[in-house]
DRENDO-1510 file (C-alpha; in Angstrom, 1 decimal, always signed):
<recs>
REC; n; res; u; v; w
REC; 1; UNK; -21.0; +54.6; -12.4 .
REC; 2; UNK; -20.7; +58.1; -11.1 .
REC; 3; UNK; -22.3; +58.7; -7.7 .
REC; 4; UNK; -24.9; +61.4; -7.3 .
REC; 5; UNK; -24.5; +63.4; -4.1 .
REC; 6; UNK; -27.6; +64.5; -2.3 .
REC; 7; UNK; -27.9; +66.6; +0.9 .
REC; 8; UNK; -27.7; +64.8; +4.2 .
REC; 9; UNK; -30.8; +64.6; +6.3 .
REC; 10; UNK; -29.4; +67.2; +8.6 .
REC; 11; UNK; -28.8; +69.6; +5.7 .
REC; 12; UNK; -32.1; +68.8; +4.1 .
REC; 13; UNK; -34.1; +69.5; +7.2 .
REC; 14; UNK; -33.7; +73.2; +6.6 .
REC; 15; UNK; -35.5; +73.0; +3.3 .
REC; 16; UNK; -39.1; +73.7; +2.5 .
REC; 17; UNK; -41.3; +71.6; +4.9 .
REC; 18; UNK; -44.5; +73.6; +4.5 .
REC; 19; UNK; -45.4; +72.4; +1.0 .
REC; 20; UNK; -47.2; +69.1; +0.5 .
REC; 21; UNK; -44.7; +66.2; +0.5 .
REC; 22; UNK; -44.9; +63.8; -2.4 .
REC; 23; UNK; -43.5; +60.5; -1.5 .
REC; 24; UNK; -43.6; +56.9; -2.7 .
REC; 25; UNK; -43.5; +53.5; -1.0 .
REC; 26; UNK; -41.3; +51.0; -2.7 .
REC; 27; UNK; -39.4; +47.8; -2.1 .
REC; 28; UNK; -39.8; +44.1; -2.8 .
REC; 29; UNK; -43.0; +42.1; -3.4 .
REC; 30; UNK; -45.2; +41.6; -0.3 .
REC; 31; UNK; -43.0; +43.8; +2.0 .
REC; 32; UNK; -46.2; +45.6; +3.1 .
REC; 33; UNK; -46.2; +48.8; +0.9 .
REC; 34; UNK; -50.0; +48.8; +0.2 .
REC; 35; UNK; -50.7; +47.9; +3.8 .
REC; 36; UNK; -48.6; +50.8; +5.1 .
REC; 37; UNK; -50.5; +53.2; +2.9 .
REC; 38; UNK; -53.8; +51.8; +4.1 .
REC; 39; UNK; -52.6; +52.2; +7.7 .
REC; 40; UNK; -51.7; +55.8; +7.0 .
REC; 41; UNK; -55.1; +56.5; +5.5 .
REC; 42; UNK; -57.0; +54.9; +8.4 .
REC; 43; UNK; -54.9; +56.5; +11.2 .
REC; 44; UNK; -55.3; +59.9; +9.6 .
REC; 45; UNK; -59.0; +59.4; +9.4 .
REC; 46; UNK; -59.0; +59.8; +5.6 .
REC; 47; UNK; -61.1; +56.6; +5.0 .
REC; 48; UNK; -64.8; +56.5; +5.5 .
REC; 49; UNK; -66.6; +53.7; +7.2 .
REC; 50; UNK; -68.3; +52.5; +4.0 .
REC; 51; UNK; -64.8; +52.3; +2.3 .
REC; 52; UNK; -63.6; +50.2; +5.2 .
REC; 53; UNK; -66.6; +47.9; +4.8 .
REC; 54; UNK; -65.7; +47.4; +1.2 .
REC; 55; UNK; -62.2; +46.1; +1.9 .
REC; 56; UNK; -63.1; +43.1; +4.0 .
REC; 57; UNK; -61.4; +39.8; +3.3 .
REC; 58; UNK; -62.2; +36.7; +5.3 .
REC; 59; UNK; -64.0; +38.8; +7.9 .
REC; 60; UNK; -61.0; +41.1; +8.5 .
REC; 61; UNK; -60.1; +44.5; +7.1 .
REC; 62; UNK; -57.4; +44.2; +4.4 .
REC; 63; UNK; -55.7; +47.6; +4.4 .
REC; 64; UNK; -53.9; +46.8; +1.1 .
REC; 65; UNK; -57.2; +46.9; -0.8 .
REC; 66; UNK; -57.5; +50.6; -0.1 .
REC; 67; UNK; -54.9; +51.3; -2.7 .
REC; 68; UNK; -55.2; +48.3; -5.0 .
REC; 69; UNK; -57.9; +49.6; -7.3 .
REC; 70; UNK; -57.5; +47.5; -10.4 .
REC; 71; UNK; -59.5; +44.3; -10.5 .
REC; 72; UNK; -56.4; +42.3; -11.4 .
REC; 73; UNK; -54.6; +43.7; -8.3 .
REC; 74; UNK; -57.4; +42.6; -6.1 .
REC; 75; UNK; -57.7; +39.2; -7.7 .
REC; 76; UNK; -54.0; +38.5; -7.5 .
REC; 77; UNK; -53.2; +40.4; -4.3 .
REC; 78; UNK; -50.4; +42.4; -5.9 .
REC; 79; UNK; -49.8; +46.0; -6.9 .
REC; 80; UNK; -49.4; +46.6; -10.7 .
REC; 81; UNK; -49.9; +50.3; -11.4 .
REC; 82; UNK; -49.0; +53.3; -9.3 .
REC; 83; UNK; -51.9; +54.3; -7.0 .
REC; 84; UNK; -51.9; +57.9; -5.7 .
REC; 85; UNK; -53.6; +58.7; -2.4 .
REC; 86; UNK; -53.9; +61.8; -0.2 .
REC; 87; UNK; -53.9; +62.4; +3.5 .
REC; 88; UNK; -52.9; +65.1; +5.9 .
REC; 89; UNK; -51.9; +65.6; +9.5 .
REC; 90; UNK; -52.1; +68.7; +11.7 .
REC; 91; UNK; -48.7; +69.8; +10.4 .
REC; 92; UNK; -48.7; +68.8; +6.7 .
REC; 93; UNK; -50.4; +67.4; +3.6 .
REC; 94; UNK; -49.1; +64.4; +1.8 .
REC; 95; UNK; -49.4; +62.8; -1.7 .
REC; 96; UNK; -48.5; +59.1; -1.6 .
REC; 97; UNK; -47.6; +56.9; -4.6 .
REC; 98; UNK; -47.9; +53.1; -4.0 .
REC; 99; UNK; -45.2; +51.7; -6.4 .
REC; 100; UNK; -45.4; +48.0; -7.4 .
REC; 101; UNK; -42.7; +45.6; -6.1 .
REC; 102; UNK; -42.7; +43.1; -8.9 .
REC; 103; UNK; -39.6; +43.3; -11.1 .
REC; 104; UNK; -41.6; +43.3; -14.3 .
REC; 105; UNK; -43.4; +46.6; -13.2 .
REC; 106; UNK; -40.1; +48.4; -12.4 .
REC; 107; UNK; -41.0; +51.0; -15.1 .
REC; 108; UNK; -44.1; +52.0; -13.1 .
REC; 109; UNK; -41.9; +52.5; -10.0 .
REC; 110; UNK; -39.5; +54.7; -12.0 .
REC; 111; UNK; -42.4; +56.8; -13.1 .
REC; 112; UNK; -43.5; +57.4; -9.6 .
REC; 113; UNK; -40.0; +58.1; -8.2 .
REC; 114; UNK; -39.2; +60.6; -10.9 .
REC; 115; UNK; -41.5; +63.2; -9.3 .
REC; 116; UNK; -41.1; +62.2; -5.7 .
REC; 117; UNK; -39.6; +64.3; -2.9 .
REC; 118; UNK; -39.0; +61.2; -0.7 .
REC; 119; UNK; -39.1; +57.4; -0.8 .
REC; 120; UNK; -40.0; +55.0; +2.0 .
REC; 121; UNK; -38.2; +51.7; +1.1 .
REC; 122; UNK; -39.9; +48.9; +3.0 .
REC; 123; UNK; -37.9; +45.9; +4.1 .
REC; 124; UNK; -39.7; +42.7; +5.3 .
REC; 125; UNK; -37.8; +41.5; +8.3 .
REC; 126; UNK; -39.3; +38.0; +8.1 .
REC; 127; UNK; -37.6; +37.4; +4.7 .
REC; 128; UNK; -34.0; +38.0; +5.8 .
REC; 129; UNK; -31.4; +35.8; +7.5 .
REC; 130; UNK; -31.0; +38.2; +10.4 .
REC; 131; UNK; -30.7; +35.4; +13.0 .
REC; 132; UNK; -27.4; +34.1; +11.4 .
REC; 133; UNK; -24.1; +34.8; +13.1 .
REC; 134; UNK; -23.4; +37.9; +11.1 .
REC; 135; UNK; -20.7; +39.7; +13.0 .
REC; 136; UNK; -20.6; +43.1; +11.2 .
REC; 137; UNK; -23.9; +42.4; +9.4 .
REC; 138; UNK; -22.3; +41.1; +6.2 .
REC; 139; UNK; -24.5; +38.0; +5.9 .
REC; 140; UNK; -27.7; +40.1; +6.1 .
REC; 141; UNK; -26.3; +42.6; +3.7 .
REC; 142; UNK; -25.8; +39.9; +1.1 .
REC; 143; UNK; -29.3; +38.6; +1.8 .
REC; 144; UNK; -31.0; +41.9; +1.1 .
REC; 145; UNK; -33.6; +41.3; -1.6 .
REC; 146; UNK; -32.8; +42.4; -5.1 .
REC; 147; UNK; -35.8; +44.7; -5.4 .
REC; 148; UNK; -34.7; +46.4; -2.1 .
REC; 149; UNK; -31.4; +47.1; -3.7 .
REC; 150; UNK; -32.8; +48.0; -7.1 .
REC; 151; UNK; -35.4; +50.4; -5.9 .
REC; 152; UNK; -33.0; +52.1; -3.5 .
REC; 153; UNK; -30.5; +52.6; -6.3 .
REC; 154; UNK; -33.2; +53.9; -8.7 .
REC; 155; UNK; -34.4; +56.4; -6.1 .
REC; 156; UNK; -30.9; +57.5; -5.6 .
REC; 157; UNK; -30.2; +57.9; -9.3 .
REC; 158; UNK; -33.4; +59.8; -9.8 .
REC; 159; UNK; -32.4; +62.3; -7.2 .
REC; 160; UNK; -35.1; +61.5; -4.7 .
REC; 161; UNK; -34.0; +63.8; -2.0 .
REC; 162; UNK; -34.9; +61.8; +1.1 .
REC; 163; UNK; -34.7; +58.0; +1.4 .
REC; 164; UNK; -36.1; +56.3; +4.5 .
REC; 165; UNK; -35.8; +52.6; +5.3 .
REC; 166; UNK; -38.8; +51.2; +7.1 .
REC; 167; UNK; -38.2; +47.7; +8.5 .
REC; 168; UNK; -41.6; +46.1; +8.5 .
REC; 169; UNK; -43.3; +43.0; +10.1 .
REC; 170; UNK; -41.0; +43.1; +13.2 .
REC; 171; UNK; -44.1; +42.3; +15.3 .
REC; 172; UNK; -43.9; +38.8; +13.8 .
REC; 173; UNK; -40.4; +38.2; +15.1 .
REC; 174; UNK; -39.6; +36.9; +18.6 .
REC; 175; UNK; -36.4; +38.9; +19.1 .
REC; 176; UNK; -37.4; +42.1; +17.3 .
REC; 177; UNK; -34.7; +44.2; +18.8 .
REC; 178; UNK; -31.9; +42.0; +17.6 .
REC; 179; UNK; -33.5; +41.7; +14.2 .
REC; 180; UNK; -33.8; +45.4; +13.8 .
REC; 181; UNK; -30.2; +46.0; +14.9 .
REC; 182; UNK; -28.8; +43.6; +12.4 .
REC; 183; UNK; -31.0; +44.6; +9.5 .
REC; 184; UNK; -30.3; +48.3; +10.2 .
REC; 185; UNK; -26.6; +47.5; +10.1 .
REC; 186; UNK; -27.0; +45.6; +6.8 .
REC; 187; UNK; -28.9; +48.5; +5.3 .
REC; 188; UNK; -26.4; +51.0; +6.5 .
REC; 189; UNK; -23.6; +48.9; +5.0 .
REC; 190; UNK; -25.4; +48.6; +1.6 .
REC; 191; UNK; -26.2; +52.4; +1.5 .
REC; 192; UNK; -22.6; +53.3; +2.3 .
REC; 193; UNK; -21.3; +51.0; -0.5 .
REC; 194; UNK; -23.8; +52.5; -2.9 .
REC; 195; UNK; -23.2; +56.1; -2.0 .
REC; 196; UNK; -26.8; +56.5; -0.8 .
REC; 197; UNK; -27.5; +59.0; +2.0 .
REC; 198; UNK; -30.3; +57.7; +4.2 .
REC; 199; UNK; -32.5; +60.1; +6.2 .
REC; 200; UNK; -33.6; +57.4; +8.8 .
REC; 201; UNK; -34.2; +53.7; +9.4 .
REC; 202; UNK; -37.4; +53.0; +11.4 .
REC; 203; UNK; -38.9; +49.8; +12.8 .
REC; 204; UNK; -42.6; +49.5; +12.0 .
REC; 205; UNK; -45.5; +47.2; +11.9 .
REC; 206; UNK; -47.8; +48.4; +9.1 .
REC; 207; UNK; -50.4; +45.9; +10.1 .
REC; 208; UNK; -50.7; +46.9; +13.7 .
REC; 209; UNK; -49.8; +50.6; +13.2 .
REC; 210; UNK; -46.7; +50.5; +15.5 .
REC; 211; UNK; -44.3; +53.4; +14.9 .
REC; 212; UNK; -46.4; +54.5; +11.8 .
REC; 213; UNK; -48.5; +57.5; +12.9 .
REC; 214; UNK; -47.4; +57.4; +16.5 .
REC; 215; UNK; -44.5; +56.1; +18.5 .
REC; 216; UNK; -44.7; +52.6; +20.0 .
REC; 217; UNK; -42.8; +52.9; +23.3 .
REC; 218; UNK; -39.2; +51.7; +23.4 .
REC; 219; UNK; -39.9; +49.0; +20.8 .
REC; 220; UNK; -36.9; +47.3; +19.1 .
REC; 221; UNK; -34.6; +49.6; +21.1 .
REC; 222; UNK; -35.6; +52.5; +18.9 .
REC; 223; UNK; -36.3; +55.8; +20.5 .
REC; 224; UNK; -36.6; +58.1; +17.5 .
REC; 225; UNK; -39.7; +59.6; +15.8 .
REC; 226; UNK; -42.5; +57.7; +14.2 .
REC; 227; UNK; -42.6; +57.4; +10.4 .
REC; 228; UNK; -45.2; +60.1; +10.1 .
REC; 229; UNK; -43.2; +62.5; +12.3 .
REC; 230; UNK; -40.2; +61.9; +10.1 .
REC; 231; UNK; -42.2; +62.6; +6.9 .
REC; 232; UNK; -43.6; +65.8; +8.4 .
REC; 233; UNK; -40.0; +67.2; +8.6 .
REC; 234; UNK; -38.7; +66.1; +5.2 .
REC; 235; UNK; -38.2; +68.9; +2.6 .
REC; 236; UNK; -39.6; +69.1; -0.8 .
REC; 237; UNK; -37.3; +68.9; -3.8 .
REC; 238; UNK; -35.9; +72.4; -4.7 .
REC; 239; UNK; -36.5; +73.6; -8.2 .
REC; 240; UNK; -33.5; +74.4; -10.5 .
REC; 241; UNK; -33.4; +78.1; -9.7 .
REC; 242; UNK; -29.7; +78.4; -9.9 .
REC; 243; UNK; -29.5; +76.9; -13.4 .
REC; 244; UNK; -29.8; +79.3; -16.5 .
REC; 245; UNK; -33.3; +79.8; -17.9 .
REC; 246; UNK; -34.7; +76.9; -19.9 .
REC; 247; UNK; -38.3; +76.6; -21.1 .
REC; 248; UNK; -39.8; +73.7; -23.2 .
REC; 249; UNK; -42.6; +74.9; -25.4 .
REC; 250; UNK; -45.7; +72.7; -24.9 .
REC; 251; UNK; -48.4; +74.6; -26.7 .
REC; 252; UNK; -48.6; +77.7; -29.0 .
REC; 253; UNK; -51.6; +80.0; -28.6 .
REC; 254; UNK; -52.3; +82.2; -31.5 .
REC; 255; UNK; -53.8; +85.8; -31.5 .
REC; 256; UNK; -53.9; +86.4; -35.3 .
REC; 257; UNK; -56.5; +89.2; -34.9 .
REC; 258; UNK; -54.4; +91.4; -32.7 .
REC; 259; UNK; -53.4; +94.8; -34.1 .
REC; 260; UNK; -50.6; +95.3; -31.5 .
REC; 261; UNK; -47.3; +95.2; -33.5 .
REC; 262; UNK; -45.0; +96.0; -30.6 .
REC; 263; UNK; -44.8; +92.3; -29.7 .
REC; 264; UNK; -45.5; +88.9; -31.3 .
REC; 265; UNK; -49.0; +87.6; -31.8 .
REC; 266; UNK; -48.4; +84.2; -30.2 .
REC; 267; UNK; -48.1; +83.0; -26.6 .
REC; 268; UNK; -45.8; +80.1; -25.9 .
REC; 269; UNK; -47.1; +78.0; -23.0 .
REC; 270; UNK; -45.2; +75.5; -20.9 .
REC; 271; UNK; -43.5; +74.9; -17.6 .
REC; 272; UNK; -40.2; +76.7; -16.7 .
REC; 273; UNK; -37.6; +74.0; -16.4 .
REC; 274; UNK; -34.9; +76.1; -14.8 .
REC; 275; UNK; -34.1; +79.6; -13.8 .
REC; 276; UNK; -36.9; +82.2; -14.2 .
REC; 277; UNK; -38.4; +84.4; -16.9 .
REC; 278; UNK; -39.4; +88.1; -16.8 .
REC; 279; UNK; -40.1; +90.8; -19.4 .
REC; 280; UNK; -37.0; +92.3; -20.9 .
REC; 281; UNK; -35.1; +89.1; -20.7 .
REC; 282; UNK; -33.2; +87.9; -23.8 .
REC; 283; UNK; -33.9; +84.3; -24.9 .
REC; 284; UNK; -32.6; +82.1; -27.7 .
REC; 285; UNK; -34.7; +79.6; -29.6 .
REC; 286; UNK; -33.5; +76.0; -30.0 .
REC; 287; UNK; -33.2; +74.8; -32.8 .
REC; 288; UNK; -32.3; +77.8; -34.9 .
REC; 289; UNK; -30.5; +79.9; -32.2 .
REC; 290; UNK; -32.5; +83.0; -33.1 .
REC; 291; UNK; -32.5; +85.6; -30.3 .
REC; 292; UNK; -35.5; +87.7; -29.1 .
REC; 293; UNK; -36.6; +89.7; -26.1 .
REC; 294; UNK; -39.4; +88.6; -23.8 .
REC; 295; UNK; -42.2; +91.2; -24.1 .
REC; 296; UNK; -44.7; +89.7; -21.7 .
REC; 297; UNK; -44.9; +86.8; -19.2 .
REC; 298; UNK; -48.2; +85.4; -18.0 .
REC; 299; UNK; -48.7; +83.1; -15.0 .
REC; 300; UNK; -51.0; +80.0; -15.3 .
REC; 301; UNK; -53.9; +82.3; -14.3 .
REC; 302; UNK; -52.9; +84.8; -17.1 .
REC; 303; UNK; -51.6; +87.4; -14.6 .
REC; 304; UNK; -48.6; +89.3; -15.8 .
REC; 305; UNK; -45.7; +88.4; -13.5 .
REC; 306; UNK; -42.2; +86.8; -13.4 .
REC; 307; UNK; -42.4; +83.0; -13.3 .
REC; 308; UNK; -39.8; +80.7; -11.7 .
REC; 309; UNK; -38.7; +77.1; -12.2 .
REC; 310; UNK; -41.4; +74.5; -11.7 .
REC; 311; UNK; -44.3; +76.8; -12.6 .
REC; 312; UNK; -46.3; +77.2; -15.8 .
REC; 313; UNK; -45.9; +80.3; -17.9 .
REC; 314; UNK; -47.0; +81.9; -21.1 .
REC; 315; UNK; -44.3; +83.8; -22.9 .
REC; 316; UNK; -44.8; +86.5; -25.6 .
REC; 317; UNK; -41.7; +87.6; -27.5 .
REC; 318; UNK; -41.0; +91.1; -29.0 .
REC; 319; UNK; -41.2; +89.8; -32.5 .
REC; 320; UNK; -42.5; +86.9; -34.6 .
REC; 321; UNK; -40.2; +83.9; -34.7 .
REC; 322; UNK; -40.8; +80.3; -35.9 .
REC; 323; UNK; -41.4; +78.6; -32.6 .
REC; 324; UNK; -43.5; +75.5; -32.2 .
REC; 325; UNK; -44.2; +72.6; -29.7 .
REC; 326; UNK; -41.0; +70.8; -28.9 .
REC; 327; UNK; -38.7; +73.8; -29.2 .
REC; 328; UNK; -36.9; +75.3; -26.3 .
REC; 329; UNK; -36.4; +78.9; -25.2 .
REC; 330; UNK; -33.0; +79.2; -23.5 .
REC; 331; UNK; -30.8; +81.8; -21.9 .
REC; 332; UNK; -28.5; +82.9; -24.7 .
REC; 333; UNK; -25.0; +81.3; -24.8 .
REC; 334; UNK; -25.7; +79.5; -21.5 .
REC; 335; UNK; -26.0; +76.0; -23.1 .
REC; 336; UNK; -23.9; +74.2; -25.7 .
REC; 337; UNK; -26.1; +71.7; -27.6 .
REC; 338; UNK; -24.5; +68.3; -28.1 .
REC; 339; UNK; -25.0; +65.3; -30.4 .
REC; 340; UNK; -23.4; +62.7; -28.2 .
REC; 341; UNK; -24.0; +62.1; -24.5 .
REC; 342; UNK; -22.9; +59.6; -21.9 .
REC; 343; UNK; -25.7; +58.6; -19.6 .
REC; 344; UNK; -26.8; +56.2; -16.9 .
REC; 345; UNK; -30.0; +54.4; -17.9 .
REC; 346; UNK; -32.6; +52.2; -16.2 .
REC; 347; UNK; -33.5; +49.8; -18.9 .
REC; 348; UNK; -37.3; +49.1; -18.7 .
REC; 349; UNK; -38.2; +47.4; -21.9 .
REC; 350; UNK; -38.9; +43.6; -22.2 .
REC; 351; UNK; -36.3; +43.3; -25.0 .
REC; 352; UNK; -32.6; +43.6; -24.0 .
REC; 353; UNK; -30.7; +46.7; -25.0 .
REC; 354; UNK; -28.0; +46.1; -27.6 .
REC; 355; UNK; -25.6; +48.6; -29.2 .
REC; 356; UNK; -26.7; +49.9; -32.6 .
REC; 357; UNK; -30.4; +50.1; -31.9 .
REC; 358; UNK; -32.2; +53.4; -32.6 .
REC; 359; UNK; -34.9; +54.9; -30.4 .
REC; 360; UNK; -36.9; +58.1; -30.0 .
REC; 361; UNK; -35.4; +60.3; -27.3 .
REC; 362; UNK; -37.8; +62.7; -25.6 .
REC; 363; UNK; -36.5; +65.8; -23.7 .
REC; 364; UNK; -39.3; +68.1; -22.6 .
REC; 365; UNK; -41.6; +68.0; -25.6 .
REC; 366; UNK; -38.9; +67.5; -28.2 .
REC; 367; UNK; -38.4; +64.2; -30.0 .
REC; 368; UNK; -35.1; +63.3; -31.7 .
REC; 369; UNK; -33.7; +60.0; -32.9 .
REC; 370; UNK; -31.0; +58.5; -30.7 .
REC; 371; UNK; -28.7; +55.6; -31.5 .
REC; 372; UNK; -27.0; +53.5; -28.8 .
REC; 373; UNK; -23.4; +53.9; -29.9 .
REC; 374; UNK; -22.1; +51.6; -27.3 .
REC; 375; UNK; -22.8; +50.1; -23.9 .
REC; 376; UNK; -20.1; +51.0; -21.4 .
REC; 377; UNK; -21.0; +48.8; -18.4 .
REC; 378; UNK; -23.8; +47.6; -16.1 .
REC; 379; UNK; -24.2; +47.6; -12.4 .
REC; 380; UNK; -24.2; +44.3; -10.5 .
REC; 381; UNK; -27.2; +44.8; -8.1 .
REC; 382; UNK; -25.7; +42.4; -5.6 .
REC; 383; UNK; -22.1; +43.6; -5.5 .
REC; 384; UNK; -22.7; +47.2; -6.7 .
REC; 385; UNK; -19.7; +46.8; -9.0 .
REC; 386; UNK; -19.7; +48.1; -12.5 .
REC; 387; UNK; -18.9; +45.3; -15.0 .
REC; 388; UNK; -18.4; +45.2; -18.7 .
REC; 389; UNK; -21.5; +44.4; -20.7 .
REC; 390; UNK; -22.6; +43.9; -24.3 .
REC; 391; UNK; -26.3; +44.2; -23.6 .
REC; 392; UNK; -28.6; +45.3; -20.8 .
REC; 393; UNK; -31.3; +42.9; -19.6 .
REC; 394; UNK; -34.7; +44.1; -18.6 .
REC; 395; UNK; -34.6; +46.2; -15.3 .
REC; 396; UNK; -30.8; +46.5; -15.5 .
REC; 397; UNK; -28.9; +49.7; -14.7 .
REC; 398; UNK; -25.9; +50.7; -16.8 .
REC; 399; UNK; -24.0; +53.3; -18.6 .
REC; 400; UNK; -24.3; +53.9; -22.4 .
REC; 401; UNK; -23.2; +56.4; -25.0 .
REC; 402; UNK; -26.0; +57.9; -27.1 .
REC; 403; UNK; -25.6; +59.5; -30.6 .
REC; 404; UNK; -28.3; +62.0; -31.3 .
REC; 405; UNK; -29.6; +62.8; -34.8 .
REC; 406; UNK; -30.2; +66.5; -33.8 .
REC; 407; UNK; -28.4; +68.4; -31.0 .
REC; 408; UNK; -30.0; +68.8; -27.6 .
REC; 409; UNK; -29.2; +71.3; -24.8 .
REC; 410; UNK; -28.4; +69.1; -21.8 .
REC; 411; UNK; -26.8; +69.4; -18.4 .
REC; 412; UNK; -25.7; +66.6; -16.0 .
REC; 413; UNK; -28.6; +65.2; -14.1 .
REC; 414; UNK; -26.7; +66.2; -10.9 .
REC; 415; UNK; -27.2; +69.9; -11.9 .
REC; 416; UNK; -30.7; +69.8; -13.4 .
REC; 417; UNK; -33.5; +67.2; -13.3 .
REC; 418; UNK; -35.2; +68.7; -16.3 .
REC; 419; UNK; -32.2; +69.2; -18.6 .
REC; 420; UNK; -30.4; +66.1; -17.5 .
REC; 421; UNK; -33.2; +63.6; -18.1 .
REC; 422; UNK; -34.6; +61.9; -21.2 .
REC; 423; UNK; -36.8; +59.0; -22.0 .
REC; 424; UNK; -36.1; +56.5; -24.7 .
REC; 425; UNK; -39.1; +55.2; -26.7 .
REC; 426; UNK; -39.2; +52.2; -29.0 .
REC; 427; UNK; -39.8; +53.4; -32.6 .
REC; 428; UNK; -41.9; +50.4; -33.5 .
REC; 429; UNK; -43.9; +49.5; -30.4 .
REC; 430; UNK; -43.9; +53.0; -28.8 .
REC; 431; UNK; -43.2; +51.5; -25.4 .
REC; 432; UNK; -41.1; +53.5; -22.9 .
REC; 433; UNK; -37.8; +51.7; -23.1 .
REC; 434; UNK; -35.5; +53.6; -20.7 .
REC; 435; UNK; -35.1; +56.4; -18.2 .
REC; 436; UNK; -31.9; +58.3; -19.2 .
REC; 437; UNK; -29.8; +60.4; -16.7 .
REC; 438; UNK; -27.1; +62.5; -18.4 .
REC; 439; UNK; -23.6; +62.1; -16.8 .
REC; 440; UNK; -21.1; +65.0; -16.4 .
REC; 441; UNK; -18.1; +62.9; -17.3 .
REC; 442; UNK; -16.7; +62.0; -20.7 .
REC; 443; UNK; -17.2; +58.5; -22.1 .
REC; 444; UNK; -15.2; +55.8; -20.4 .
REC; 445; UNK; -12.4; +54.0; -22.2 .
</recs>
């Protein structure tokens, strides 16, 4: 698999830290993700007293119940769907996504990570063999839980800009300093082998609030900032401003009664995927490759103005063209539509992926048929090695070659999140089957 290079923490710190940060908590089952979010909500005084009274279990406050809203989640004590919560500090606002840890709900975690600026990967210190004679940390590295590895790799592949490891439940370990030292070494070894750049590794106790909202002395030999202090300084993901203009049409608004013949009588609404759009700009329609000039650009509040990547826009062309939902407006000659792509996929369906199957591929709002021409390899979650494969089991990560029924304008995911990502949907069940990340390289032999 091709590594995806992200900015280091030192480089990223110069990005936008004023906008609300969207981050997720992920990791294995019962590592304390929901409890951590509950702690963040309580310590930021976002939770009212009557809400706290409603999350009592056995006479004590169960912080995890603040995010587990489904009845099935409360009954089973697990997270199933992604729960979004909001809190703020004096310096910043935050949007949190509590991702499920169970392997069967990996698709929900991928959904949350695809739009996140940062990820806090929780690691339960009580589940690891940190007390063994590990030397350089090799034993603990091998003992890292599969979901810790899988969620970290998925966040990395999905270009989550900042990844933070939070080693939890150290308050329940007699020699917390030694445990944190060895687990940190194991995580660093794993991240280096996987090509993952980590913003920080922090010791915490989500249950007691140690090192969460405020620092807890010289605990575990750690003298760095608390988790919240770290999050306050993390940047949001930058939009694809340097990529040529691309715009997926989501909705067509008609003005059939207009008498103005100097421009088209329809407004094409959507969100600018890359670059920017302004009046006078030339655009090409895909499919069809007809070229027109932008006569007017409206913001989401219908104000005439140039609109940049990541923001909604209404575009009026200088003449009538056949454009409908699912079409793309592109910078002329900037893209070369292709009918075959090599991609890394996270396989999310319950049925294994085999070569020859046909799925719907969704890019923006455009649906095309896609055939799995061949499976190149899959990633061994334990060794991180790529190995030959004839099928991909549920929740596997691997490389495939897709043949498209109609051409699509794509870029490598390393260049553009919007133009480098697709979703595969089962044609019969309509279930989301895979998250697809376009690779820059040619198919492997």
